[in-house]
Every structure is written in C-alpha cells, then in structure tokens.
C-alpha positions as CSV (number, residue, x, y, z in Angstrom):
1,M,146.7,136.0,129.6
2,K,145.7,136.6,125.9
3,R,147.4,133.3,125.0
4,K,145.2,131.3,127.4
5,S,142.0,132.9,126.1
6,I,143.0,132.2,122.5
7,I,143.9,128.6,123.3
8,G,140.6,128.3,125.2
9,M,138.6,129.6,122.2
10,I,140.4,127.2,119.9
11,L,139.6,124.3,122.1
12,F,136.0,125.4,122.5
13,G,135.6,125.7,118.7
14,L,137.2,122.3,118.2
15,A,134.9,120.7,120.7
16,L,131.9,122.4,119.1
17,A,132.9,121.2,115.6
18,L,133.5,117.6,116.8
19,G,130.3,117.5,118.8
20,C,128.1,118.7,115.9
21,S,129.2,116.2,113.3
22,S,126.9,115.5,110.5
23,G,126.7,111.8,111.2
24,R,123.9,110.9,108.7
25,S,123.9,107.2,109.7
26,D,123.3,108.1,113.3
27,S,120.3,110.4,112.8
28,L,118.3,108.9,110.0
29,N,116.4,105.6,110.1
30,D,117.3,104.3,106.7
31,E,116.0,100.8,107.7
32,A,112.5,102.1,107.7
33,S,112.7,103.5,104.2
34,V,110.5,101.8,101.5
35,G,113.2,102.5,98.9
36,S,112.6,101.4,95.4
37,V,110.0,98.7,95.2
38,L,109.4,97.0,91.9
39,G,105.9,97.9,90.7
40,L,105.2,100.9,92.9
41,P,104.4,104.0,90.8
42,E,105.2,106.4,93.6
43,N,107.0,106.3,97.0
44,P,104.3,106.1,99.6
45,L,106.4,108.0,102.2
46,L,106.3,111.1,100.0
47,L,102.5,111.2,100.2
48,T,100.6,112.7,103.1
49,A,100.1,110.6,106.3
50,L,96.4,110.3,107.2
51,T,96.7,108.3,110.4
52,T,99.0,106.0,112.3
53,S,98.3,102.9,114.4
54,I,100.4,100.7,116.7
55,R,99.8,97.0,117.4
56,P,101.8,96.0,120.5
57,D,100.5,92.4,120.2
58,N,102.5,91.8,117.1
59,G,105.1,94.6,117.4
60,T,104.1,96.6,114.4
61,T,103.4,100.2,113.5
62,S,101.3,101.2,110.5
63,T,100.8,104.5,108.7
64,L,98.0,105.2,106.2
65,Y,99.2,107.5,103.4
66,G,97.1,109.1,100.8
67,N,97.3,111.3,97.7
68,K,95.6,114.8,97.5
69,I,92.2,113.3,96.6
70,A,92.3,111.1,99.7
71,I,93.4,114.1,101.9
72,H,90.3,116.0,101.0
73,H,88.0,113.1,101.5
74,P,87.4,113.5,105.3
75,R,86.0,117.0,104.6
76,T,83.2,115.6,102.5
77,Q,80.0,113.8,103.5
78,E,80.6,110.7,101.3
79,N,81.0,107.3,102.8
80,T,83.5,106.1,100.2
81,Y,86.7,107.5,98.8
82,P,86.2,109.2,95.4
83,A,87.6,108.1,92.1
84,G,91.3,108.8,91.7
85,T,92.1,108.0,95.4
86,I,95.4,106.3,96.1
87,L,96.1,104.9,99.6
88,Y,99.1,103.1,101.0
89,N,99.1,101.2,104.3
90,V,102.8,100.8,105.2
91,T,103.6,98.5,108.2
92,W,106.9,98.3,110.0
93,K,108.3,96.0,112.6
94,Q,109.1,98.0,115.7
95,K,112.5,98.3,117.2
96,A,114.0,99.9,120.2
97,D,115.0,103.6,119.7
98,P,118.7,103.8,120.1
99,H,118.5,107.5,121.2
100,W,115.6,107.3,123.7
101,F,115.4,104.6,126.4
102,G,112.1,102.7,126.3
103,A,110.9,104.2,123.1
104,R,109.9,102.2,120.0
105,V,110.5,103.3,116.4
106,P,109.8,101.8,113.0
107,G,112.3,99.2,112.0
108,K,112.3,97.1,108.8
109,V,109.3,97.5,106.5
110,F,107.0,94.5,107.0
111,S,104.5,95.2,104.2
112,V,103.1,97.8,101.8
113,E,99.5,97.7,100.7
114,R,98.3,99.9,97.9
115,V,94.7,100.7,97.2
116,S,93.7,102.7,94.1
117,I,90.2,103.7,92.9
118,S,90.0,104.1,89.2
119,L,87.8,106.7,87.4
120,S,85.2,104.0,86.8
121,G,85.1,103.2,90.5
122,E,87.1,99.9,90.4
123,M,89.1,99.3,93.5
124,V,92.5,97.6,93.0
125,Y,94.4,96.1,96.0
126,K,98.1,95.2,95.8
127,L,100.3,93.7,98.6
128,Y,104.1,93.9,98.8
129,K,106.0,91.8,101.3
130,G,109.3,90.2,101.9
131,S,112.9,91.4,101.8
132,P,113.2,93.1,99.4
133,L,109.6,94.0,99.0
134,R,107.9,92.2,96.1
135,L,104.3,92.0,94.9
136,V,102.6,88.9,96.3
137,P,99.2,87.4,95.6
138,A,96.7,88.3,98.3
139,S,94.1,85.6,99.1
140,D,92.0,87.8,101.4
141,H,92.3,90.9,99.4
142,M,88.6,91.9,99.7
143,Q,88.7,91.7,103.5
144,R,91.9,93.8,103.6
145,L,90.5,96.3,101.0
146,S,87.5,96.8,103.2
147,Q,89.6,97.2,106.3
148,I,91.9,99.8,104.8
149,L,89.0,101.8,103.3
150,S,87.3,101.8,106.7
151,I,90.3,103.3,108.6
152,Q,89.3,106.7,109.8
153,P,91.9,109.5,109.0
154,A,93.0,111.6,111.8
155,V,91.3,115.0,111.8
156,S,93.1,118.2,112.8
157,P,91.5,121.6,113.3
C-alpha cells in the first residue's frame, strides 16, 4: 500500500513539474516589443501608459505613453503639456490571441511616434516605421502632432 502511494506522489510531482514549465516563448509576446530602435533615447514601453485605443477598421491598437511630467499633466488646468514632456504613441497591428479564442492582442509594431516639448516650448515630432523601425520623414507632422497632443489620457480615481 505504501508503495502505491509513493509511486502516486512521484507521478503527481512529475506531472506538476511538466505542466508548469517556464516556457518563455509561449507566455511572452516578443513580437510586440519595440526593441532597440535607432534614434530612440528611451524605450517607450518602459514609460507609463496614459491611454489605449483600438481601430478595428484598420486592425491596429495604439497606446500613448508618457514620462513623469506627462503623467501629472491631467491633474493641472493647463490646455497644453508643459515643457519637458515626452510622449510616445506606439501602434501595433492586431493578431489573434493564441491563448484565448476570439481575442485580439498586439502583433508586430506598426509605428512609433515621439513627441517632445523642449524647455523653450518647441515641439518636436519624430516618426519611426518599417521593419526594423527606422526614422522616416513625416509630411503631415503638424497634423499628427496636433492629434497626439489632443488625445485625452485615461483618468483613474
């Protein structure tokens, strides 16, 4: 009888160990990582997410990230972001979630837009696109700059 319980415990432990493998590739979405982009002074995914939007019409998901100055902006009465603000609008193509039927998750990075406001108040817009992401000239940068600055951050209590 003791032998059966010992064998049962060994089999249970073995099943538990095999079932809880640390399969990194299965649990992380490495495809959605910005990685090292030439010309980016910081990784936008390490900043604070301000808000997220989904565009089903073109199959993309975007998240607006900001530095500490941008985070505190919604708590002020100003209409514009203060000097020192850094914003990133990261857009991904959506893909089917392999773990949840019917769900959509970020896939490959489509574009990264960086907006910075210097101490003198100058606003600088940069657009990174392609695979791998590279700085590209933006013809409609004033329109995109205005659109990004007008995005309302999500407010939590």
